[in-house]
C-alpha angles and dihedrals in degrees: 000000000000125000094261092055092043091054092046091052090049087056089053106262136099125226103266099143120070112259099214105126123108124215089259093050090052091050091046091056092051090043091054091050092060100027119159098228093050097045106035104039100064094051101030095098093051092050092048092050094048099050113353137242097304092057093046094052100041092038087058091048093051093046092049093053094050093043090054088056089053093046092050091051092048092045091059091054092044090054090058097044111026101179132138090243089067116171100020092047090051089054089055089058095043104041127078115264094253093056100039098095097049095038092051092045095052095041092049095049092046090050093049092046091053092050095045092051089044091059089048096049096046096047092044088051090053091049090053091049091052088050089054092051090050089052092051093054100029108029092173092063114099106224097195125180087260091058091046091049090052090052088048092054090049090053091049092053092050090050090049091054093047095050093047092070126086114300094238089068091050088050091055091045092053092048085056088048092055094054092039090056093046092048091048093051092046092049094048092047097047101037094037094053093041097051104032103102105202106034122187119257123259091243090055093048099047109023141058089272087090096042118116132159109224095152093099092239120115094226115087089195091058090051089054091050091053089063089061087069093075092043097051092042088058095045097057134090095055088124084083085088088067093046089057094049096105087057095045124093114236087009097183088068103021099057097045089048091051092050097049101036092049089060094044093047094048092043093054097041091044092054091054092044094051093048091052093048091051092052088052093060107107102169118018096195095048097040103034111016098037103019114164093196117060137243091042094231089065088056090052091049093047094051094044107042104013132246098294097055090039089060090050090050092048091050088058091045094049092043090053092049089050092051090047093053090049093050092048090050089051095049095043092050089058091049091053090046092053096042089050091047085063092046099249101120131069111261088019095165091059097037095057095046119109130220106251094224103040099027087223125135094243095170090053090050094054093041088062092044091055093046092049090050091053092047089052089064086076086070091059092049091051124358090210087066087089089080091052091049090052091048096049090048091056096041092053092049095045093048093050090050091050099059101058093042092050092050091046093058097039122028096018098035093114100027102046112119108209128213125220090301107074128176095184113180091000093064097085100044091044089047092052091050091047095049092047091051094046093052092045093053092045089058092043093055094059096049121099115270101198135042138243089044119222138157092275100051101030115127101243095180092112092062101062090037093054093041095052098039092039092051092047091048092048091049090050094054094042099043121346097061088067093063112008111092099162128264113006105231102206127149120179090346095304125107115244122204110198118214116207092239090055092054090045090052092052091047092050091050091053092048090057096048 
């Protein structure tokens, strides 16, 4: 029994999943979940229109800095408890015994909700991009919401098939995704800047010269904050590194590395990408305000480098979105598998079963595919629902990140036993910064984004969030509280109660290997 399996058993689980992922593969999966090309490109035009280039670039920088604080705080906890359950399991180790069941329940459902909506938003974004490409080459084709929904369902099915195979193949695929994303960003930056004839000035790109408040709200500060929505939406989902921990070698180091480096890599590459895209804007009114090709970034590409290079750029963008959707489907399936293993999901017995050949939680994969398909129906009912889907995705993720960090710096501040990744005296100040940012962004994502507010442009994110979390909370108090006690620590059919000194001993052994 190796040290990874020994630690996992001490946490209460046996090694059922195949541990075939390297540290780089783990990072590549998390990187794909929050990739720049998949997250920024669909909403870039809206952000530019609302508050201009300066806000987009510096809003990204601010969001990246705060998100790194969050990722560092989560990485320390992940290093101590590297299980597929991730956030909700960490809460069970950090909360007081009386609050463990409810805290785990709410964290787990918020985490799952964020991941389910993430799959929906990314695959819907890809469907809309494909619709744009069809319009570029076949303008006479009517790409209605029904056609885009059909494309969306097709993408979901492909992602379901891909993530049902053995995890080693998904690891290889996401390594390819990492280099594909980096090559795409490099190509867009170099070719775009080289060929665009009338580039914007540096003062327009970086300073208040480009600022404009088209949100409809009187406050310029509020318009700037709205731009953070696209940035934080992109930089979420990196907790997938934790959900892959039971399949990652040397998980106490590999999963925290994947979580943190995925944010740093996307933050740095995204900053360069956004600067380049701003320089490529030649006519704001024609390319952003009144763009005839959507999304607006495709218009900027088309006018700057011509249709041929635009198609090359869009292939990289769509490929990156496809990889992102696949990685999110993979990570969310592991979360459902773990949550069901502890009896918290409907159909838990099926959802935590593994395919004998691939050792993958196939039922969990397709459960998420079906849920995402149903959530996508909101897009047919109202095409502006895409913004709400994006918001709920981010709210669910941010809220599930908040709980373990808060418990780490309060209740467990003096009792927490760290893994190889230690923050020491920095844990509390970083935790305070992280919790403040997470709560702030949760509130921001339910606020209206356009004024005057009407039934068409209202931010309806609060509705699905309240319905899902309200229903899960009601179910807990009516039924689940009678049997759900938190993670079920069972190894080979026998309950295991982990003492802190036992975990510390295992951790110390791994640190000296």
